[in-house]
C-alpha positions in Angstrom: 163.8 133.7 35.9 162.4 131.6 38.7 164.6 131.2 41.8 166.0 127.7 41.8 165.5 126.5 45.4 166.7 123.3 47.0 166.0 123.4 50.8 165.2 126.6 52.6 166.6 126.7 56.1 167.7 130.1 57.4 171.0 130.5 59.0 172.7 133.7 60.0 176.4 134.0 60.1 179.5 136.0 59.9 180.3 137.1 56.4 184.0 136.9 55.8 184.6 136.6 52.0 187.0 133.8 51.0 188.2 133.6 47.5 188.4 130.3 45.5 186.3 127.0 45.6 143.0 94.8 54.3 106.0 69.0 62.8 104.0 69.0 61.2 101.3 67.2 63.4 98.2 64.9 62.4 94.5 65.2 63.6 93.6 61.9 65.7 89.7 62.3 66.0 86.9 59.5 67.0 84.6 58.2 64.0 81.2 60.0 64.1 77.7 58.1 65.1 76.5 54.4 64.6 77.6 51.3 66.4 81.0 50.8 67.3 82.5 48.5 64.7 84.1 45.1 65.8 87.6 45.6 66.0 89.6 44.4 63.3 91.9 41.5 63.8 95.3 42.7 64.9 97.7 42.2 62.2 100.6 40.0 62.9 103.3 41.8 64.4 106.0 43.1 62.1 109.3 41.5 63.0 111.7 43.9 64.6 114.7 44.2 62.3 118.0 43.5 63.8 119.7 46.7 64.7 122.5 47.8 62.3 125.9 47.6 64.0 127.1 50.9 65.2 130.1 51.9 63.1 133.4 52.5 64.9 134.0 56.2 65.1 136.5 57.5 62.6 139.2 59.4 64.3 139.5 63.1 63.4 142.9 63.7 61.8 145.1 66.3 63.5 145.2 69.5 61.5 148.3 70.1 59.3 150.7 72.6 60.8 150.3 76.1 59.6 153.5 76.9 57.6 155.5 79.8 58.9 154.6 82.9 57.0 157.2 85.0 55.3 158.0 88.3 57.0 155.9 91.1 55.5 157.7 93.4 53.2 158.9 96.7 54.7 158.7 99.8 52.7 162.0 101.2 51.3 162.3 104.9 52.1 165.6 106.4 51.1 167.0 109.3 53.0 170.1 111.4 53.4 171.7 112.5 56.6 171.5 116.2 56.0 169.2 118.7 54.4 171.6 121.3 53.0 170.1 123.3 50.1 170.8 126.3 47.9 169.1 129.1 46.1 170.3 130.3 42.7 170.0 134.0 42.2 167.2 134.8 39.6 169.4 137.0 37.5 171.9 134.3 36.7 172.7 134.2 33.1 171.1 131.3 31.2 174.4 130.3 29.7 175.8 129.9 33.2 172.8 128.6 35.3 172.9 124.9 34.0 176.6 124.5 34.9 176.2 126.2 38.3 173.1 124.0 39.1 175.0 120.9 38.1 178.0 121.9 40.3 175.8 122.9 43.3 173.6 119.8 43.0 176.7 117.6 43.2 178.1 119.5 46.1 175.0 119.5 48.4 174.1 115.9 47.6 177.7 114.9 48.5 177.5 116.8 51.8 174.1 115.4 52.6 175.1 111.9 52.0 178.0 112.1 54.3 176.7 114.2 57.2 174.0 116.2 58.9 174.7 119.5 57.2 171.9 122.1 57.4 171.2 125.5 55.9 170.6 127.3 52.6 173.4 128.5 50.5 172.8 131.6 48.4 174.5 131.1 45.0 175.2 133.8 42.4 177.2 134.4 39.2 179.5 137.4 39.1 181.6 137.9 36.0 183.9 140.1 38.0 185.0 137.3 40.3 188.2 135.9 38.9 187.6 132.2 39.9 184.9 131.8 42.7 184.6 132.8 46.3 182.4 132.3 49.4 181.5 133.9 52.6 180.7 132.1 55.8 177.0 131.0 55.8 176.5 133.6 53.2 176.9 133.5 49.4 179.0 131.4 47.0 179.9 133.4 43.9 181.0 131.7 40.7 182.9 133.7 38.2 185.7 132.4 36.0 185.6 128.9 37.4 182.4 126.8 37.5 182.4 123.1 38.2 181.9 120.4 40.8 185.3 120.6 42.3 185.0 124.4 42.7 181.5 124.0 44.3 182.8 121.6 47.0 185.8 123.8 47.6 183.7 126.9 48.0 181.2 125.0 50.2 184.0 124.3 52.6 184.5 128.0 52.9 180.8 128.5 53.3 180.9 126.1 56.3 183.8 128.0 57.9 187.0 126.5 56.5 189.4 129.4 56.1 186.5 132.0 56.4 186.2 132.7 60.1 188.5 134.3 62.6 188.9 131.1 64.6 190.7 129.6 61.6 193.8 131.7 62.1 194.0 130.7 65.8 194.1 127.0 64.8 196.8 127.5 62.1 200.3 127.4 63.6 203.6 127.1 61.7 201.8 126.2 58.5 199.7 123.4 60.0 196.0 123.2 61.2 196.3 122.1 64.9 192.7 121.4 65.9 192.6 118.0 67.8 189.8 116.4 65.8 191.2 117.4 62.5 194.6 116.1 63.5 193.0 112.8 64.5 191.3 112.6 61.2 194.2 113.4 58.9 196.4 110.8 60.8 193.6 108.3 60.3 193.9 108.8 56.6 197.6 109.4 56.2 199.3 107.7 59.1 200.4 108.7 62.6 203.0 111.2 61.6 200.8 113.1 59.1 199.6 116.7 59.5 197.3 119.0 57.6 199.0 121.8 55.9 197.2 125.2 56.1 197.6 128.8 55.3 195.4 131.9 55.8 192.5 130.4 54.0 193.2 126.9 52.6 194.4 123.4 53.6 195.9 120.5 51.8 195.9 117.6 51.1 192.2 117.0 50.3 191.6 120.8 50.1 190.4 120.5 46.4 192.3 123.6 45.6 193.1 122.7 42.0 191.4 120.5 39.3 194.1 117.8 39.6 193.1 117.3 43.3 189.5 116.3 42.4 189.8 112.9 44.1 188.9 111.6 47.6 186.2 114.3 47.8 184.7 112.6 50.9 187.9 113.3 52.8 187.5 117.0 52.1 184.0 117.0 53.6 185.2 114.9 56.6 188.1 117.2 57.4 185.9 120.3 57.0 183.4 118.8 59.4 186.3 118.2 61.9 187.5 121.9 61.4 184.1 123.2 62.3 184.3 121.4 65.6 187.8 122.5 66.3 186.8 126.1 65.6 183.8 125.9 68.0 181.4 126.6 65.1 179.2 123.4 65.4 179.2 119.6 65.9 180.8 116.9 63.8 178.1 116.7 61.0 179.7 113.6 59.5 179.3 111.6 62.8 175.5 111.6 62.1 176.0 108.2 60.3 176.3 106.6 63.7 173.2 104.7 64.7 171.1 101.7 63.5 171.1 101.8 59.7 169.8 99.8 56.7 171.5 99.8 53.3 170.0 99.2 49.9 172.0 98.1 46.8 171.4 100.1 43.6 171.5 97.4 41.0 169.5 94.7 42.9 167.2 97.1 44.8 167.3 94.8 47.8 168.9 95.1 51.2 172.2 94.2 52.9 171.6 91.5 55.4 173.2 88.8 57.6 171.7 85.3 57.4 172.1 83.5 60.7 173.5 80.3 59.2 175.9 82.1 56.8 179.3 83.4 57.4 179.0 86.0 54.7 176.7 89.1 54.3 174.1 88.8 51.6 171.2 90.7 50.1 167.4 90.1 50.4 164.0 91.8 50.0 163.3 94.5 52.5 161.8 92.9 55.6 163.3 94.9 58.4 164.3 93.3 61.7 167.7 92.8 63.2 168.9 90.7 60.2 168.9 93.8 57.9 169.9 96.4 60.5 173.5 97.4 61.1 174.8 99.1 64.2 177.0 101.8 62.6 179.9 103.3 64.6 181.8 106.3 63.3 185.4 107.1 64.1 187.6 109.6 62.2 186.0 109.2 58.7 185.6 105.4 58.9 182.6 103.3 60.0 182.1 99.8 61.3 179.0 97.8 60.5 177.8 95.3 63.2 174.6 93.2 62.6 171.9 94.0 65.1 170.7 90.3 65.3 174.1 88.7 66.1 176.7 91.4 66.5 179.0 90.2 63.8 180.8 92.8 61.7 181.3 92.9 58.0 185.0 92.3 57.3 187.2 92.2 54.3 188.5 88.6 53.8 191.0 89.1 51.0 192.2 91.6 48.3 191.2 89.9 45.1 188.2 90.8 43.0 185.2 88.6 43.8 186.3 87.4 47.2 183.4 87.2 49.5 183.1 89.5 52.4 182.8 87.8 55.8 180.9 88.2 59.0 183.2 88.0 62.0 183.3 88.8 65.7 184.2 92.5 66.4 187.8 93.3 66.4 189.9 96.4 66.3 191.3 96.0 62.8 191.3 98.0 59.5 189.6 95.1 57.7 186.4 95.9 59.6 186.4 99.7 58.8 184.7 101.2 55.8 184.7 104.6 54.2 181.7 106.1 52.5 182.4 107.6 49.1 179.4 109.5 47.6 178.6 108.9 44.0 175.6 111.2 43.6 171.8 111.3 44.4 172.4 109.9 47.9 174.3 106.7 46.7 177.8 105.9 47.9 180.5 103.3 47.8 181.6 101.4 50.9 185.4 101.1 50.6 187.4 98.9 52.9 190.2 100.6 54.9 192.6 97.7 54.6 192.1 96.4 51.1 190.7 99.5 49.5 188.1 97.3 47.7 184.4 98.0 47.8 181.3 96.0 48.8 179.8 94.7 45.7 177.1 92.1 44.7 179.2 91.1 41.7 176.3 91.4 39.3 174.2 88.7 41.1 170.9 90.4 41.7 169.1 87.5 43.3 167.9 87.4 47.0 170.4 85.5 49.1 173.4 86.3 46.8 176.7 86.8 48.7 178.2 90.3 48.9 181.7 90.4 47.7 184.7 92.7 47.4 185.7 94.3 44.2 188.0 97.0 43.0 186.1 100.3 43.5 184.6 101.8 40.3 181.4 103.3 38.9 179.3 100.1 38.7 175.8 100.3 40.4 176.6 96.8 41.9 178.8 98.8 44.3 176.3 101.6 45.0 174.5 101.7 48.4 172.2 104.2 50.1 170.6 104.6 53.5 167.0 103.5 53.8 164.5 103.6 56.7 
C-alpha cells in the first residue's frame, strides 16, 4: 500500500508515550521658325470673384472626462496558517485506513486553520492498543478507538500536552498553572475559572470522551498555550495576528468595509484597505479592524438577521470573535458577547450587508483566509 503523506516536515522530539486521544510640372517652350505672329488681342479680363467669407472657427469641444475605472480584480489565493501533515503507515489494514485518514484529515486541517502548527505526524494502527495513544512529536497509534475526537485528543499529546516532563511541573494540586493557559481558560470561562489537570490530561476542553466533542477550537487554543508554558515552542494560534482578508464560502466574495456605510459588506476581490482587516489576537479571541478607516466589526444585537456594525475600537466583548474551524480551511466567526456568527444571510450579491445569525452549518457563515 502507498504511504499516505500530507506534508513532510521533519521534527525530532522526546518520545514519551501517552495513552488516549495584455507637380507635376508643364514644358513652357518658344514656337519653332517663321515670323513672329501678331499678338492676339488680349481677352477681356475675367472679373475677380468676390472672396467667400471666412467662416468663423468652430470651437473644439472639451473632451468628456474619462470615467473612473473599477479596481482590477485581485486573485483569491486561499491559505492556512500552518502546514502540519501526517504519514499513514503502509501496513495499515484497508478496513481501518479510511476511518483513520478521515480522522487525521480533520485533525490537521483543524489545527492548520487555527495556528502555525508544523511538523509531520507518523500515524499507525495497532490492534493491541486499547483506545489510542501518542508520543511527543512521534507517532499516533489508533487501536480500539478511531474518530475525529480521538485524533484531536491524540494530536494534543503529540504536541506535548501531558506527554513531556515539563507537564508535571506545571500541574499543581490538580490544576494546570502555566500563566498563558490560565489567561486563556479564564477568558473562556470567567475570572475564577481554572484548568483541571492530572498526570496526562486536562479538562474542560480536553476532548477526553465522545460527549465532550464540542468547542474543539478551545482544545487547540489551550494546547497551544500549554506548549508556551512548558517552554516547548511559541503560541501557534497567535499566528492569526496580522493584516488579513476573508472570503465567504457561499458568495465566494470578500469581507469589506464601504466608506459610506456603517455595516460590513461583501464584494469582489479587489484588495486594498477596504478589504483588509488588521487582526489582533488575545487569549483565543480576535478583533477585526478595517485597514482603510480603523473601524472594527461589532455585534449590534442578539437576534437573527441583525446587521453587524462598524464602530470605533473599544474594549468590549461585542468586538471580539472566535474562530471555529468547520473543515478544509473554513471557519465560523462567532461573537464573544452574543455567540452569534457573521453571516451573509443568503444574500450573495456584491454589497450585501453582513449580518449576525445563530451559529450553524450553513456555508453563508463559512469564512477562510485568502491572500
